C-alpha positions as CSV (number, residue, x, y, z in Angstrom):
1,M,0.0,0.0,0.0
2,D,2.9,2.4,0.8
3,S,4.4,1.9,-2.7
4,I,1.0,2.8,-4.3
5,I,0.8,6.0,-2.1
6,I,4.4,6.9,-3.0
7,F,3.7,6.4,-6.7
8,W,0.4,8.4,-6.5
9,N,2.3,11.3,-4.9
10,Q,4.9,11.1,-7.7
11,M,2.2,11.3,-10.3
12,T,0.4,14.2,-8.8
13,A,3.6,16.1,-8.4
14,N,4.5,15.5,-12.0
15,P,1.7,16.3,-14.5
16,L,3.6,14.7,-17.4
17,L,4.0,11.4,-15.6
18,F,0.4,11.5,-14.5
19,M,-0.7,12.0,-18.1
20,A,1.5,9.1,-19.3
21,V,0.0,6.7,-16.7
22,M,-3.6,7.8,-17.4
23,L,-3.0,7.3,-21.2
24,T,-1.6,3.8,-20.5
25,L,-4.7,2.9,-18.5
26,G,-6.8,4.4,-21.3
27,V,-5.0,2.2,-23.9
28,I,-5.6,-0.9,-21.7
29,L,-9.3,0.0,-21.4
30,V,-9.8,0.5,-25.2
31,N,-7.8,-2.7,-25.8
32,G,-10.4,-4.6,-23.8
33,W,-13.1,-2.6,-25.6
34,T,-12.0,-3.1,-29.2
35,D,-9.7,-6.2,-29.3
36,A,-11.3,-8.6,-26.8
37,P,-14.7,-8.7,-28.7
38,N,-12.9,-10.6,-31.5
39,A,-12.8,-13.6,-29.2
40,I,-16.5,-13.8,-28.6
41,S,-17.8,-12.7,-32.0
42,T,-18.6,-16.3,-33.1
43,V,-20.4,-17.5,-30.0
44,T,-22.5,-14.3,-30.1
45,V,-23.6,-14.4,-33.8
46,T,-24.2,-18.2,-33.8
47,R,-26.3,-17.7,-30.6
48,C,-24.3,-20.1,-28.5
49,M,-24.3,-17.4,-25.8
50,R,-26.2,-14.2,-25.2
51,L,-24.1,-11.1,-25.6
52,K,-24.1,-10.1,-21.9
53,Y,-23.0,-13.6,-20.8
54,A,-20.3,-13.8,-23.5
55,L,-19.0,-10.4,-22.5
56,L,-18.9,-11.4,-18.8
57,M,-17.1,-14.7,-19.7
58,S,-14.6,-12.8,-21.8
59,A,-14.0,-10.2,-19.1
60,I,-13.3,-12.9,-16.5
61,F,-10.9,-14.9,-18.8
62,N,-9.1,-11.7,-19.9
63,F,-8.6,-10.9,-16.2
64,L,-7.3,-14.4,-15.5
65,G,-5.1,-14.3,-18.6
66,V,-3.3,-11.2,-17.5
67,A,-3.0,-12.2,-13.8
68,V,-2.0,-15.9,-14.2
69,M,0.4,-15.6,-17.2
70,S,2.1,-12.5,-15.8
71,A,2.8,-14.3,-12.6
72,I,4.2,-17.4,-14.5
73,N,6.2,-15.9,-17.3
74,N,6.9,-12.2,-18.0
75,S,9.0,-12.7,-21.2
76,V,6.5,-10.6,-23.3
77,T,6.8,-7.8,-20.8
78,V,10.6,-7.8,-21.0
79,T,10.5,-7.8,-24.8
80,V,8.1,-4.9,-25.1
81,A,10.0,-2.9,-22.4
82,N,13.2,-3.3,-24.3
83,I,11.9,-2.7,-27.9
84,V,12.8,1.0,-27.9
85,D,15.1,3.4,-26.2
86,F,13.7,6.9,-25.5
87,G,17.0,8.1,-24.1
88,D,18.0,9.4,-20.7
89,D,16.2,12.7,-20.8
90,T,13.2,11.9,-18.6
91,Y,11.1,14.8,-19.8
92,S,11.6,14.0,-23.5
93,A,11.1,10.3,-22.8
94,S,7.7,11.0,-21.1
95,V,6.6,13.2,-24.0
96,A,7.5,10.5,-26.5
97,L,5.8,7.8,-24.6
98,S,2.6,9.9,-24.1
99,A,2.6,10.7,-27.9
100,A,2.7,6.9,-28.6
101,L,-0.1,6.1,-26.2
102,F,-2.3,9.0,-27.4
103,S,-1.9,7.7,-31.0
104,I,-3.1,4.2,-29.9
105,V,-6.1,5.6,-28.1
106,L,-7.1,7.8,-31.0
107,W,-6.7,5.0,-33.6
108,A,-8.6,2.5,-31.4
109,V,-11.6,4.9,-30.9
110,L,-11.8,5.8,-34.6
111,A,-11.6,2.1,-35.5
112,W,-14.4,1.3,-33.0
113,Y,-16.5,4.1,-34.4
114,F,-16.3,2.7,-37.9
115,G,-16.6,-0.9,-36.8
116,I,-13.0,-1.8,-37.9
117,P,-11.5,-4.8,-36.1
118,T,-8.0,-3.8,-34.8
119,S,-5.0,-5.2,-33.0
120,E,-3.6,-2.9,-30.3
121,S,-0.5,-5.1,-30.3
122,H,0.3,-3.8,-33.8
123,A,-0.7,-0.2,-32.8
124,L,1.5,-0.4,-29.7
125,I,4.6,-1.5,-31.6
126,A,4.0,1.1,-34.3
127,G,3.3,3.9,-31.8
128,L,6.4,3.2,-29.6
129,S,8.7,2.8,-32.7
130,G,7.4,6.0,-34.3
131,S,7.9,8.0,-31.1
132,A,11.4,6.6,-30.5
133,I,12.4,7.4,-34.0
134,A,11.1,10.9,-33.7
135,I,12.7,11.6,-30.3
136,N,16.1,10.2,-31.4
137,G,16.0,11.7,-35.0
138,G,16.6,8.3,-36.5
139,L,16.6,4.5,-36.0
140,S,19.1,4.6,-33.1
141,G,16.1,4.4,-30.7
142,I,15.0,1.0,-32.1
143,N,16.3,-2.1,-30.5
144,G,16.6,-4.2,-33.7
145,G,16.8,-7.6,-32.1
146,E,13.7,-7.1,-29.9
147,W,11.8,-5.4,-32.7
148,L,12.4,-8.2,-35.1
149,K,11.5,-10.8,-32.4
150,T,8.1,-9.0,-32.1
151,V,7.5,-8.8,-35.9
152,K,8.4,-12.5,-36.3
153,G,5.9,-13.3,-33.6
154,L,3.1,-11.3,-35.3
155,F,3.8,-12.9,-38.7
156,T,4.2,-16.4,-37.3
157,S,1.0,-16.3,-35.4
158,C,-0.9,-15.4,-38.6
159,L,0.7,-18.1,-40.6
160,F,0.4,-20.8,-37.9
161,G,-3.3,-19.9,-37.3
162,F,-4.1,-20.1,-41.0
163,V,-2.4,-23.5,-41.5
164,V,-3.6,-25.2,-38.3
165,G,-7.1,-23.7,-38.8
166,F,-7.2,-25.1,-42.4
167,F,-6.3,-28.7,-41.4
168,I,-8.5,-28.8,-38.3
169,C,-11.4,-27.7,-40.4
170,K,-10.7,-30.5,-42.9
171,I,-10.4,-33.1,-40.1
172,I,-13.7,-32.0,-38.5
173,I,-15.5,-32.2,-41.9
174,I,-14.2,-35.8,-42.4
175,L,-15.1,-36.9,-38.8
176,F,-18.6,-35.5,-38.9
177,R,-19.6,-36.1,-42.5
178,N,-22.0,-38.9,-41.6
179,I,-23.3,-37.5,-38.3
180,K,-26.6,-35.7,-38.3
181,K,-26.6,-32.0,-37.3
182,Q,-28.9,-32.5,-34.4
183,K,-26.5,-35.0,-32.8
184,S,-23.4,-32.8,-33.2
185,E,-25.0,-29.5,-32.2
186,T,-24.2,-29.7,-28.5
187,F,-20.6,-30.7,-29.2
188,F,-20.0,-27.8,-31.5
189,K,-21.8,-25.3,-29.1
190,C,-19.6,-26.4,-26.2
191,G,-16.5,-26.2,-28.5
192,Q,-17.3,-22.7,-29.5
193,I,-17.7,-21.6,-25.9
194,F,-14.5,-23.3,-24.9
195,A,-12.6,-21.7,-27.8
196,A,-14.0,-18.2,-27.0
197,A,-13.0,-18.6,-23.3
198,T,-9.4,-19.8,-24.2
199,M,-9.0,-17.0,-26.8
200,S,-10.1,-14.4,-24.2
201,F,-7.6,-15.9,-21.7
202,M,-4.7,-15.8,-24.2
203,H,-5.7,-12.3,-25.3
204,G,-5.3,-11.2,-21.7
205,A,-2.1,-13.2,-21.3
206,Q,-0.4,-11.6,-24.4
207,D,-1.8,-8.1,-24.6
208,G,-1.9,-7.7,-20.8
209,Q,1.8,-8.2,-20.6
210,K,2.5,-5.7,-23.4
211,F,0.7,-2.9,-21.6
212,I,2.1,-3.9,-18.2
213,A,5.5,-3.2,-19.8
214,V,4.3,0.2,-20.9
215,L,3.0,1.0,-17.5
216,M,6.3,-0.1,-16.0
217,L,8.1,2.2,-18.5
218,C,6.0,5.1,-17.1
219,M,6.9,4.2,-13.6
220,N,10.6,4.1,-14.5
221,F,9.9,7.5,-16.0
222,S,13.0,7.6,-18.3
223,G,11.5,5.1,-20.7
224,N,14.8,3.4,-20.8
225,V,14.5,-0.1,-19.3
226,K,17.3,-2.5,-19.9
227,N,17.0,-4.8,-16.9
228,E,16.5,-8.4,-18.1
229,S,14.9,-9.3,-14.7
230,F,12.2,-6.6,-15.4
231,E,9.3,-7.8,-13.2
232,P,6.2,-5.9,-12.4
233,S,4.7,-6.0,-8.9
234,W,1.4,-7.9,-8.3
235,K,-0.3,-4.5,-7.8
236,I,0.5,-3.5,-11.3
237,I,-0.6,-6.9,-12.7
238,L,-3.9,-6.6,-10.7
239,L,-4.5,-3.0,-11.9
240,C,-4.0,-3.9,-15.6
241,S,-6.2,-7.0,-15.2
242,V,-9.1,-5.1,-13.8
243,I,-8.9,-2.3,-16.3
244,M,-8.8,-4.7,-19.3
245,A,-11.8,-6.6,-17.8
246,L,-13.7,-3.4,-17.5
247,G,-12.9,-2.5,-21.1
248,T,-14.2,-5.9,-22.2
249,M,-17.4,-5.3,-20.3
250,C,-18.0,-2.0,-22.2
251,G,-19.0,-4.1,-25.1
252,G,-17.7,-3.6,-28.6
253,K,-20.9,-4.6,-30.4
254,K,-19.7,-2.9,-33.7
255,I,-16.6,-5.0,-33.7
256,I,-18.6,-8.2,-32.9
257,K,-20.9,-7.5,-35.8
258,S,-18.0,-6.8,-38.2
259,V,-16.0,-9.9,-37.3
260,G,-19.0,-12.3,-36.9
261,M,-21.3,-11.2,-39.6
262,D,-19.8,-8.7,-42.1
């Protein structure tokens, strides 16, 4: 509790730090609002679950994903924390970080307004990289190894998901080709709910750690974190978990409609 009070006093004494932290929490909120609905679009439009129950389930598993996986393995947090270097000037670093976070919030809100499914992971990497390049006047602010590791992860996840999804679909078609729809309906309904829950969990596990890293950068203030044992406290993990869960509960009906129906 004392550490929270100390950090709160630091924020109130430094408006720039206060703004950076509030923007980070805003990004976490809109992430749960715009990105999490992707996980429950199918169970909603196929009427496996009513929207309010699907949102509640997604919020719970987002919360668990952030809390559980951050406690087990914080490698994603370390990668994001080290992806850029804003330099040693704490004032300029805070300005750059705030600019990156504001761009993410602006993009996410605009995308939600037009019903465009987005990934705040992509927005986060782009925002941090753009701000680091601007503040350093070139690519010296980019940690090439960590940046490429992130890009490889984003690309590999798309390719892996496509290939595995294709073959699993073919296998299901073969296995159920002689089974009547009525007999398999319960199986597929439970399968969709299970898939939505696990996707929500992994969304929290991945995206939660990314934004915990940004919040820790704010707390370190300089934006220059090079400690490989970079570990957030349970209070930070809990705060991010709750904010993301609240964002998920806000809805995202336009995103659900775009992904599930359009």
